[in-house]
Each structure stands twice: as structure tokens, then as C-alpha cells.
N, CA, C and O atoms as a CHARMM CRD file, in Angstrom:
* protein
*
  292
    1    1 MET  N    -16.59300 -10.68900 -10.31400 PROA 1      0.00000
    2    1 MET  CA   -15.19600 -10.25400 -10.41100 PROA 1      0.00000
    3    1 MET  C    -14.30700 -11.47100 -10.41100 PROA 1      0.00000
    4    1 MET  O    -14.51700 -12.41000  -9.64400 PROA 1      0.00000
    5    2 THR  N    -13.31800 -11.45000 -11.27300 PROA 2      0.00000
    6    2 THR  CA   -12.35500 -12.54300 -11.35400 PROA 2      0.00000
    7    2 THR  C    -11.14600 -12.26300 -10.44200 PROA 2      0.00000
    8    2 THR  O    -10.98200 -11.15500  -9.93100 PROA 2      0.00000
    9    3 CYS  N    -10.33900 -13.25200 -10.25900 PROA 3      0.00000
   10    3 CYS  CA    -9.10700 -13.07000  -9.45900 PROA 3      0.00000
   11    3 CYS  C     -8.21000 -12.06800 -10.16900 PROA 3      0.00000
   12    3 CYS  O     -7.56200 -11.25800  -9.50700 PROA 3      0.00000
   13    4 GLU  N     -8.15200 -12.09600 -11.49500 PROA 4      0.00000
   14    4 GLU  CA    -7.31600 -11.10700 -12.22200 PROA 4      0.00000
   15    4 GLU  C     -7.79800  -9.71200 -11.98300 PROA 4      0.00000
   16    4 GLU  O     -6.99700  -8.80100 -11.77000 PROA 4      0.00000
   17    5 ASP  N     -9.14500  -9.51900 -12.01600 PROA 5      0.00000
   18    5 ASP  CA    -9.68700  -8.18000 -11.70300 PROA 5      0.00000
   19    5 ASP  C     -9.32900  -7.73500 -10.31100 PROA 5      0.00000
   20    5 ASP  O     -8.94500  -6.58600 -10.09100 PROA 5      0.00000
   21    6 ALA  N     -9.45700  -8.66400  -9.35300 PROA 6      0.00000
   22    6 ALA  CA    -9.18900  -8.34900  -7.95500 PROA 6      0.00000
   23    6 ALA  C     -7.72800  -7.91400  -7.78100 PROA 6      0.00000
   24    6 ALA  O     -7.44100  -6.96400  -7.05300 PROA 6      0.00000
   25    7 HSD  N     -6.82500  -8.60300  -8.44200 PROA 7      0.00000
   26    7 HSD  CA    -5.39800  -8.25800  -8.32000 PROA 7      0.00000
   27    7 HSD  C     -5.10900  -6.93500  -9.01000 PROA 7      0.00000
   28    7 HSD  O     -4.26700  -6.16000  -8.55600 PROA 7      0.00000
   29    8 LEU  N     -5.79100  -6.68800 -10.07700 PROA 8      0.00000
   30    8 LEU  CA    -5.61800  -5.43300 -10.82600 PROA 8      0.00000
   31    8 LEU  C     -6.03600  -4.22500  -9.98100 PROA 8      0.00000
   32    8 LEU  O     -5.40100  -3.17200 -10.04500 PROA 8      0.00000
   33    9 HSD  N     -7.08300  -4.37500  -9.20300 PROA 9      0.00000
   34    9 HSD  CA    -7.61900  -3.29000  -8.40600 PROA 9      0.00000
   35    9 HSD  C     -7.13600  -3.27200  -6.93900 PROA 9      0.00000
   36    9 HSD  O     -7.51500  -2.37300  -6.18800 PROA 9      0.00000
   37   10 MET  N     -6.32800  -4.22600  -6.53000 PROA 10     0.00000
   38   10 MET  CA    -6.00200  -4.44100  -5.16200 PROA 10     0.00000
   39   10 MET  C     -5.41700  -3.19800  -4.48700 PROA 10     0.00000
   40   10 MET  O     -5.87800  -2.82300  -3.40800 PROA 10     0.00000
   41   11 HSD  N     -4.44700  -2.56900  -5.07100 PROA 11     0.00000
   42   11 HSD  CA    -3.81000  -1.42600  -4.41500 PROA 11     0.00000
   43   11 HSD  C     -4.72500  -0.19300  -4.37500 PROA 11     0.00000
   44   11 HSD  O     -4.70400   0.57600  -3.41400 PROA 11     0.00000
   45   12 ASP  N     -5.51300  -0.02200  -5.41700 PROA 12     0.00000
   46   12 ASP  CA    -6.50100   1.06400  -5.36600 PROA 12     0.00000
   47   12 ASP  C     -7.56200   0.81900  -4.34900 PROA 12     0.00000
   48   12 ASP  O     -8.09400   1.75500  -3.75200 PROA 12     0.00000
   49   13 TYR  N     -7.88400  -0.45900  -4.13900 PROA 13     0.00000
   50   13 TYR  CA    -8.86700  -0.78600  -3.09300 PROA 13     0.00000
   51   13 TYR  C     -8.28800  -0.46000  -1.71200 PROA 13     0.00000
   52   13 TYR  O     -8.96600   0.12600  -0.86800 PROA 13     0.00000
   53   14 ILE  N     -7.06200  -0.83700  -1.50200 PROA 14     0.00000
   54   14 ILE  CA    -6.42400  -0.57000  -0.20000 PROA 14     0.00000
   55   14 ILE  C     -6.29400   0.93800   0.04800 PROA 14     0.00000
   56   14 ILE  O     -6.46600   1.40500   1.17400 PROA 14     0.00000
   57   15 SER  N     -5.99700   1.67200  -0.98200 PROA 15     0.00000
   58   15 SER  CA    -5.82500   3.15700  -0.78200 PROA 15     0.00000
   59   15 SER  C     -7.14900   3.90800  -0.84900 PROA 15     0.00000
   60   15 SER  O     -7.16500   5.13100  -0.70600 PROA 15     0.00000
   61   16 GLY  N     -8.25800   3.20500  -1.06300 PROA 16     0.00000
   62   16 GLY  CA    -9.55400   3.88600  -1.03700 PROA 16     0.00000
   63   16 GLY  C     -9.85800   4.68300  -2.29300 PROA 16     0.00000
   64   16 GLY  O    -10.60700   5.65800  -2.23700 PROA 16     0.00000
   65   17 GLU  N     -9.28800   4.28400  -3.42700 PROA 17     0.00000
   66   17 GLU  CA    -9.43600   5.03800  -4.65200 PROA 17     0.00000
   67   17 GLU  C    -10.45200   4.44000  -5.63100 PROA 17     0.00000
   68   17 GLU  O    -10.53100   4.87400  -6.78000 PROA 17     0.00000
   69   18 LEU  N    -11.22200   3.45600  -5.18600 PROA 18     0.00000
   70   18 LEU  CA   -12.20600   2.82200  -6.09200 PROA 18     0.00000
   71   18 LEU  C    -13.63600   3.29300  -5.79100 PROA 18     0.00000
   72   18 LEU  O    -13.95000   3.74500  -4.69000 PROA 18     0.00000
   73   19 SER  N    -14.44700   3.17400  -6.76900 PROA 19     0.00000
   74   19 SER  CA   -15.87500   3.52100  -6.61600 PROA 19     0.00000
   75   19 SER  C    -16.50400   2.56900  -5.64300 PROA 19     0.00000
   76   19 SER  O    -16.01000   1.45300  -5.48200 PROA 19     0.00000
   77   20 PRO  N    -17.57900   2.96000  -4.97900 PROA 20     0.00000
   78   20 PRO  CA   -18.25200   2.07600  -4.00900 PROA 20     0.00000
   79   20 PRO  C    -18.73000   0.74800  -4.67700 PROA 20     0.00000
   80   20 PRO  O    -18.75000  -0.30100  -4.03300 PROA 20     0.00000
   81   21 GLU  N    -19.10400   0.81900  -5.95300 PROA 21     0.00000
   82   21 GLU  CA   -19.58700  -0.39200  -6.61800 PROA 21     0.00000
   83   21 GLU  C    -18.44700  -1.41600  -6.75300 PROA 21     0.00000
   84   21 GLU  O    -18.62800  -2.60500  -6.49000 PROA 21     0.00000
   85   22 ILE  N    -17.26000  -0.91900  -7.17400 PROA 22     0.00000
   86   22 ILE  CA   -16.14500  -1.83400  -7.33900 PROA 22     0.00000
   87   22 ILE  C    -15.64700  -2.35400  -5.98500 PROA 22     0.00000
   88   22 ILE  O    -15.21500  -3.49900  -5.85600 PROA 22     0.00000
   89   23 CYS  N    -15.72400  -1.47200  -4.98100 PROA 23     0.00000
   90   23 CYS  CA   -15.35600  -1.91900  -3.61200 PROA 23     0.00000
   91   23 CYS  C    -16.25800  -3.03000  -3.12300 PROA 23     0.00000
   92   23 CYS  O    -15.79900  -3.96600  -2.46800 PROA 23     0.00000
   93   24 ASP  N    -17.55400  -2.93300  -3.44000 PROA 24     0.00000
   94   24 ASP  CA   -18.50300  -3.98600  -3.09500 PROA 24     0.00000
   95   24 ASP  C    -18.17300  -5.29000  -3.79800 PROA 24     0.00000
   96   24 ASP  O    -18.24300  -6.36800  -3.20700 PROA 24     0.00000
   97   25 ASP  N    -17.80000  -5.17300  -5.10800 PROA 25     0.00000
   98   25 ASP  CA   -17.42500  -6.35500  -5.86600 PROA 25     0.00000
   99   25 ASP  C    -16.14000  -6.97900  -5.26300 PROA 25     0.00000
  100   25 ASP  O    -16.03200  -8.20000  -5.14700 PROA 25     0.00000
  101   26 MET  N    -15.21700  -6.15800  -4.90000 PROA 26     0.00000
  102   26 MET  CA   -13.96300  -6.64800  -4.31900 PROA 26     0.00000
  103   26 MET  C    -14.25000  -7.35200  -3.02400 PROA 26     0.00000
  104   26 MET  O    -13.72300  -8.43900  -2.78900 PROA 26     0.00000
  105   27 PHE  N    -15.07200  -6.76800  -2.17100 PROA 27     0.00000
  106   27 PHE  CA   -15.39500  -7.37100  -0.89700 PROA 27     0.00000
  107   27 PHE  C    -16.05900  -8.71000  -1.11000 PROA 27     0.00000
  108   27 PHE  O    -15.68800  -9.69000  -0.46500 PROA 27     0.00000
  109   28 ASP  N    -17.03500  -8.77500  -2.00000 PROA 28     0.00000
  110   28 ASP  CA   -17.68800 -10.06800  -2.31700 PROA 28     0.00000
  111   28 ASP  C    -16.70000 -11.10100  -2.83500 PROA 28     0.00000
  112   28 ASP  O    -16.78900 -12.27600  -2.47800 PROA 28     0.00000
  113   29 HSD  N    -15.78000 -10.68600  -3.65300 PROA 29     0.00000
  114   29 HSD  CA   -14.78500 -11.60600  -4.16700 PROA 29     0.00000
  115   29 HSD  C    -13.91600 -12.13200  -3.04300 PROA 29     0.00000
  116   29 HSD  O    -13.64900 -13.33200  -2.98200 PROA 29     0.00000
  117   30 PHE  N    -13.46700 -11.25600  -2.14800 PROA 30     0.00000
  118   30 PHE  CA   -12.59600 -11.64200  -1.03000 PROA 30     0.00000
  119   30 PHE  C    -13.31400 -12.62400  -0.12300 PROA 30     0.00000
  120   30 PHE  O    -12.68300 -13.52700   0.42700 PROA 30     0.00000
  121   31 GLU  N    -14.61400 -12.46800   0.04300 PROA 31     0.00000
  122   31 GLU  CA   -15.35900 -13.40300   0.88200 PROA 31     0.00000
  123   31 GLU  C    -15.41500 -14.79400   0.24400 PROA 31     0.00000
  124   31 GLU  O    -15.43200 -15.80100   0.95300 PROA 31     0.00000
  125   32 ALA  N    -15.44300 -14.85300  -1.10400 PROA 32     0.00000
  126   32 ALA  CA   -15.57000 -16.12200  -1.78800 PROA 32     0.00000
  127   32 ALA  C    -14.23600 -16.77800  -2.14800 PROA 32     0.00000
  128   32 ALA  O    -14.17200 -17.99300  -2.33900 PROA 32     0.00000
  129   33 CYS  N    -13.17900 -15.98400  -2.24000 PROA 33     0.00000
  130   33 CYS  CA   -11.89700 -16.49800  -2.75000 PROA 33     0.00000
  131   33 CYS  C    -10.83500 -16.38100  -1.67200 PROA 33     0.00000
  132   33 CYS  O    -10.37300 -15.28200  -1.36600 PROA 33     0.00000
  133   34 GLU  N    -10.44800 -17.51100  -1.09700 PROA 34     0.00000
  134   34 GLU  CA    -9.46600 -17.51300  -0.04400 PROA 34     0.00000
  135   34 GLU  C     -8.11500 -17.00100  -0.52600 PROA 34     0.00000
  136   34 GLU  O     -7.44800 -16.25900   0.19600 PROA 34     0.00000
  137   35 TYR  N     -7.69400 -17.38600  -1.74500 PROA 35     0.00000
  138   35 TYR  CA    -6.41600 -16.95300  -2.27200 PROA 35     0.00000
  139   35 TYR  C     -6.33600 -15.43400  -2.37600 PROA 35     0.00000
  140   35 TYR  O     -5.34600 -14.83900  -1.94800 PROA 35     0.00000
  141   36 CYS  N     -7.34500 -14.80800  -2.92800 PROA 36     0.00000
  142   36 CYS  CA    -7.33700 -13.35000  -3.05300 PROA 36     0.00000
  143   36 CYS  C     -7.47300 -12.66400  -1.70300 PROA 36     0.00000
  144   36 CYS  O     -6.88200 -11.60600  -1.48500 PROA 36     0.00000
  145   37 ARG  N     -8.24400 -13.25400  -0.79200 PROA 37     0.00000
  146   37 ARG  CA    -8.39900 -12.71800   0.54500 PROA 37     0.00000
  147   37 ARG  C     -7.04400 -12.69500   1.25900 PROA 37     0.00000
  148   37 ARG  O     -6.68000 -11.69900   1.88400 PROA 37     0.00000
  149   38 ASN  N     -6.31100 -13.79500   1.15800 PROA 38     0.00000
  150   38 ASN  CA    -4.96000 -13.83600   1.80000 PROA 38     0.00000
  151   38 ASN  C     -3.99800 -12.86500   1.13600 PROA 38     0.00000
  152   38 ASN  O     -3.18400 -12.23000   1.80700 PROA 38     0.00000
  153   39 HSD  N     -4.09500 -12.75000  -0.19100 PROA 39     0.00000
  154   39 HSD  CA    -3.25100 -11.77900  -0.92100 PROA 39     0.00000
  155   39 HSD  C     -3.56500 -10.33900  -0.50200 PROA 39     0.00000
  156   39 HSD  O     -2.67400  -9.50400  -0.35000 PROA 39     0.00000
  157   40 PHE  N     -4.83500 -10.08800  -0.32600 PROA 40     0.00000
  158   40 PHE  CA    -5.28300  -8.77700   0.12700 PROA 40     0.00000
  159   40 PHE  C     -4.73300  -8.42800   1.50900 PROA 40     0.00000
  160   40 PHE  O     -4.20200  -7.33900   1.72500 PROA 40     0.00000
  161   41 HSD  N     -4.87200  -9.38800   2.45100 PROA 41     0.00000
  162   41 HSD  CA    -4.36300  -9.13300   3.77300 PROA 41     0.00000
  163   41 HSD  C     -2.86200  -8.90600   3.81100 PROA 41     0.00000
  164   41 HSD  O     -2.37300  -8.07800   4.57900 PROA 41     0.00000
  165   42 GLU  N     -2.13400  -9.63800   2.98500 PROA 42     0.00000
  166   42 GLU  CA    -0.68800  -9.41900   2.90400 PROA 42     0.00000
  167   42 GLU  C     -0.34200  -8.07400   2.31000 PROA 42     0.00000
  168   42 GLU  O      0.56000  -7.38800   2.79100 PROA 42     0.00000
  169   43 ALA  N     -1.06700  -7.68700   1.25000 PROA 43     0.00000
  170   43 ALA  CA    -0.79700  -6.39900   0.60700 PROA 43     0.00000
  171   43 ALA  C     -1.16600  -5.25300   1.55600 PROA 43     0.00000
  172   43 ALA  O     -0.47400  -4.23500   1.59000 PROA 43     0.00000
  173   44 ARG  N     -2.23200  -5.40700   2.31500 PROA 44     0.00000
  174   44 ARG  CA    -2.61100  -4.37900   3.27600 PROA 44     0.00000
  175   44 ARG  C     -1.60500  -4.25300   4.38200 PROA 44     0.00000
  176   44 ARG  O     -1.32500  -3.13500   4.81400 PROA 44     0.00000
  177   45 ARG  N     -1.02700  -5.37400   4.88000 PROA 45     0.00000
  178   45 ARG  CA     0.02000  -5.33400   5.88600 PROA 45     0.00000
  179   45 ARG  C      1.27200  -4.62300   5.33300 PROA 45     0.00000
  180   45 ARG  O      1.89800  -3.83300   6.04000 PROA 45     0.00000
  181   46 MET  N      1.62900  -4.90100   4.08800 PROA 46     0.00000
  182   46 MET  CA     2.80600  -4.27400   3.47900 PROA 46     0.00000
  183   46 MET  C      2.58000  -2.79700   3.31800 PROA 46     0.00000
  184   46 MET  O      3.49000  -2.00900   3.57300 PROA 46     0.00000
  185   47 ALA  N      1.38900  -2.38800   2.89900 PROA 47     0.00000
  186   47 ALA  CA     1.07200  -0.95800   2.71800 PROA 47     0.00000
  187   47 ALA  C      1.12100  -0.24200   4.07000 PROA 47     0.00000
  188   47 ALA  O      1.60500   0.88700   4.15600 PROA 47     0.00000
  189   48 ALA  N      0.62400  -0.89300   5.12300 PROA 48     0.00000
  190   48 ALA  CA     0.69700  -0.27800   6.45700 PROA 48     0.00000
  191   48 ALA  C      2.13300  -0.12000   6.88600 PROA 48     0.00000
  192   48 ALA  O      2.49900   0.91700   7.43900 PROA 48     0.00000
  193   49 GLY  N      2.98100  -1.14900   6.63800 PROA 49     0.00000
  194   49 GLY  CA     4.38500  -1.04800   6.99600 PROA 49     0.00000
  195   49 GLY  C      5.08700   0.06400   6.25400 PROA 49     0.00000
  196   49 GLY  O      5.87800   0.79600   6.84800 PROA 49     0.00000
  197   50 ILE  N      4.82200   0.20800   4.99500 PROA 50     0.00000
  198   50 ILE  CA     5.42500   1.25000   4.19900 PROA 50     0.00000
  199   50 ILE  C      4.95400   2.61900   4.71900 PROA 50     0.00000
  200   50 ILE  O      5.73600   3.56700   4.80200 PROA 50     0.00000
  201   51 GLY  N      3.68700   2.70000   5.06100 PROA 51     0.00000
  202   51 GLY  CA     3.17000   3.94500   5.60500 PROA 51     0.00000
  203   51 GLY  C      3.85300   4.33600   6.91300 PROA 51     0.00000
  204   51 GLY  O      4.13300   5.51000   7.15800 PROA 51     0.00000
  205   52 ASN  N      4.11300   3.33300   7.74500 PROA 52     0.00000
  206   52 ASN  CA     4.83300   3.60600   8.99400 PROA 52     0.00000
  207   52 ASN  C      6.24600   4.07200   8.72000 PROA 52     0.00000
  208   52 ASN  O      6.74400   4.96200   9.41000 PROA 52     0.00000
  209   53 LEU  N      6.90600   3.49100   7.72600 PROA 53     0.00000
  210   53 LEU  CA     8.27500   3.93500   7.43100 PROA 53     0.00000
  211   53 LEU  C      8.27800   5.36000   6.90900 PROA 53     0.00000
  212   53 LEU  O      9.19300   6.12900   7.20400 PROA 53     0.00000
  213   54 MET  N      7.26200   5.71900   6.13500 PROA 54     0.00000
  214   54 MET  CA     7.21800   7.05500   5.55200 PROA 54     0.00000
  215   54 MET  C      7.00300   8.12400   6.63700 PROA 54     0.00000
  216   54 MET  O      7.29300   9.29800   6.40600 PROA 54     0.00000
  217   55 GLN  N      6.51100   7.73900   7.78900 PROA 55     0.00000
  218   55 GLN  CA     6.27700   8.67900   8.89100 PROA 55     0.00000
  219   55 GLN  C      7.49500   8.83500   9.79300 PROA 55     0.00000
  220   55 GLN  O      7.51100   9.69300  10.67500 PROA 55     0.00000
  221   56 SER  N      8.50200   8.01700   9.57900 PROA 56     0.00000
  222   56 SER  CA     9.69300   8.08600  10.40000 PROA 56     0.00000
  223   56 SER  C     10.47600   9.36800  10.02800 PROA 56     0.00000
  224   56 SER  O     10.42700   9.84500   8.89500 PROA 56     0.00000
  225   57 THR  N     11.18400   9.88900  11.01600 PROA 57     0.00000
  226   57 THR  CA    12.01200  11.04200  10.72600 PROA 57     0.00000
  227   57 THR  C     13.46200  10.66300  10.84300 PROA 57     0.00000
  228   57 THR  O     13.83400   9.84600  11.68600 PROA 57     0.00000
  229   58 ALA  N     14.26700  11.24000  10.01900 PROA 58     0.00000
  230   58 ALA  CA    15.69500  10.96100  10.03600 PROA 58     0.00000
  231   58 ALA  C     16.34600  11.79900  11.15700 PROA 58     0.00000
  232   58 ALA  O     15.86500  12.88400  11.48500 PROA 58     0.00000
  233   59 PRO  N     17.42100  11.29300  11.72700 PROA 59     0.00000
  234   59 PRO  CA    18.11500  12.04100  12.76100 PROA 59     0.00000
  235   59 PRO  C     18.73300  13.28200  12.16900 PROA 59     0.00000
  236   59 PRO  O     19.04000  13.32200  10.97700 PROA 59     0.00000
  237   60 PRO  N     18.92300  14.32600  13.01500 PROA 60     0.00000
  238   60 PRO  CA    19.48800  15.59900  12.50900 PROA 60     0.00000
  239   60 PRO  C     20.83900  15.40900  11.87100 PROA 60     0.00000
  240   60 PRO  O     21.17400  16.13900  10.93900 PROA 60     0.00000
  241   61 GLU  N     21.64300  14.44600  12.33700 PROA 61     0.00000
  242   61 GLU  CA    22.95500  14.22800  11.74200 PROA 61     0.00000
  243   61 GLU  C     22.85600  13.81900  10.29800 PROA 61     0.00000
  244   61 GLU  O     23.69000  14.22200   9.48800 PROA 61     0.00000
  245   62 LEU  N     21.85100  13.02200   9.94700 PROA 62     0.00000
  246   62 LEU  CA    21.64000  12.60800   8.59000 PROA 62     0.00000
  247   62 LEU  C     21.25400  13.78800   7.74300 PROA 62     0.00000
  248   62 LEU  O     21.76000  13.93500   6.63000 PROA 62     0.00000
  249   63 HSD  N     20.37800  14.63200   8.22800 PROA 63     0.00000
  250   63 HSD  CA    19.98700  15.83200   7.48400 PROA 63     0.00000
  251   63 HSD  C     21.20700  16.71600   7.18000 PROA 63     0.00000
  252   63 HSD  O     21.35300  17.22100   6.06700 PROA 63     0.00000
  253   64 SER  N     22.07400  16.89300   8.17900 PROA 64     0.00000
  254   64 SER  CA    23.28500  17.68900   8.00100 PROA 64     0.00000
  255   64 SER  C     24.21200  17.09000   6.95400 PROA 64     0.00000
  256   64 SER  O     24.74500  17.78500   6.08900 PROA 64     0.00000
  257   65 ALA  N     24.38400  15.77800   7.06200 PROA 65     0.00000
  258   65 ALA  CA    25.30500  15.09200   6.11200 PROA 65     0.00000
  259   65 ALA  C     24.75000  15.19900   4.69500 PROA 65     0.00000
  260   65 ALA  O     25.49900  15.48900   3.76100 PROA 65     0.00000
  261   66 VAL  N     23.48700  14.97600   4.52700 PROA 66     0.00000
  262   66 VAL  CA    22.87300  15.06600   3.14700 PROA 66     0.00000
  263   66 VAL  C     22.97700  16.47600   2.65600 PROA 66     0.00000
  264   66 VAL  O     23.27800  16.68100   1.48000 PROA 66     0.00000
  265   67 SER  N     22.74700  17.46100   3.48500 PROA 67     0.00000
  266   67 SER  CA    22.84900  18.87300   3.06400 PROA 67     0.00000
  267   67 SER  C     24.27100  19.16600   2.60400 PROA 67     0.00000
  268   67 SER  O     24.46000  19.81100   1.57200 PROA 67     0.00000
  269   68 ARG  N     25.27600  18.70700   3.34900 PROA 68     0.00000
  270   68 ARG  CA    26.67200  18.96200   2.99900 PROA 68     0.00000
  271   68 ARG  C     26.98300  18.29600   1.62500 PROA 68     0.00000
  272   68 ARG  O     27.63400  18.89900   0.77200 PROA 68     0.00000
  273   69 ILE  N     26.51500  17.06900   1.43800 PROA 69     0.00000
  274   69 ILE  CA    26.78000  16.38200   0.19500 PROA 69     0.00000
  275   69 ILE  C     26.12900  17.11400  -0.99100 PROA 69     0.00000
  276   69 ILE  O     26.75200  17.29700  -2.03700 PROA 69     0.00000
  277   70 LEU  N     24.87300  17.52600  -0.80900 PROA 70     0.00000
  278   70 LEU  CA    24.16500  18.23400  -1.89500 PROA 70     0.00000
  279   70 LEU  C     24.76900  19.59600  -2.16800 PROA 70     0.00000
  280   70 LEU  O     24.66400  20.10500  -3.28400 PROA 70     0.00000
  281   71 ALA  N     25.40500  20.20000  -1.16200 PROA 71     0.00000
  282   71 ALA  CA    26.04200  21.49100  -1.32900 PROA 71     0.00000
  283   71 ALA  C     27.41000  21.38200  -1.99100 PROA 71     0.00000
  284   71 ALA  O     28.03700  22.38300  -2.33500 PROA 71     0.00000
  285   72 GLY  N     27.86700  20.11000  -2.16300 PROA 72     0.00000
  286   72 GLY  CA    29.15900  19.90500  -2.78700 PROA 72     0.00000
  287   72 GLY  C     30.32500  19.83400  -1.82800 PROA 72     0.00000
  288   72 GLY  O     31.47300  20.00100  -2.24100 PROA 72     0.00000
  289   73 GLY  N     30.07000  19.60100  -0.61300 PROA 73     0.00000
  290   73 GLY  CA    31.18700  19.57200   0.29500 PROA 73     0.00000
  291   73 GLY  C     30.85600  18.93900   1.53900 PROA 73     0.00000
  292   73 GLY  O     31.70500  18.83500   2.42400 PROA 73     0.00000
């Protein structure tokens, strides 16, 4: 696997959407390539941070304000 291949598949690897064979190739590449390994760790941290934000709930006041705006008043 090349660095270009690793970057192409990076997000699918993080989200678990790759075949086991490609996952094995990615893992082997990360062990051999420090640049891609560091990029992977950064991408995984960002994905985790975004996932945490998606689980946050808005305060009830915000829900009410958005509902009023969408209702036209």
C-alpha cells in the first residue's frame, strides 16, 4: 500500500467500512510509515471529537428559538 492509498482509505478505515484485507494492509502501512501513522492518529482524534460534538444536546431555549424561527415568528 502506498501513502496515497492510505490517505484515500483513511476515513473508511477509521469508521470501520473497509474489508479485513484492506484493514490489514492499512495496519501494515501504518507500522512502516511514520507520516501516515501520525496522520491516522490525528484523523482518529478529530473523528472522535466530532462524534462527541454530535452527541451533545442543545438547551431547551435553543430548541424553542429555532422552532419559533422556523414557524415564521
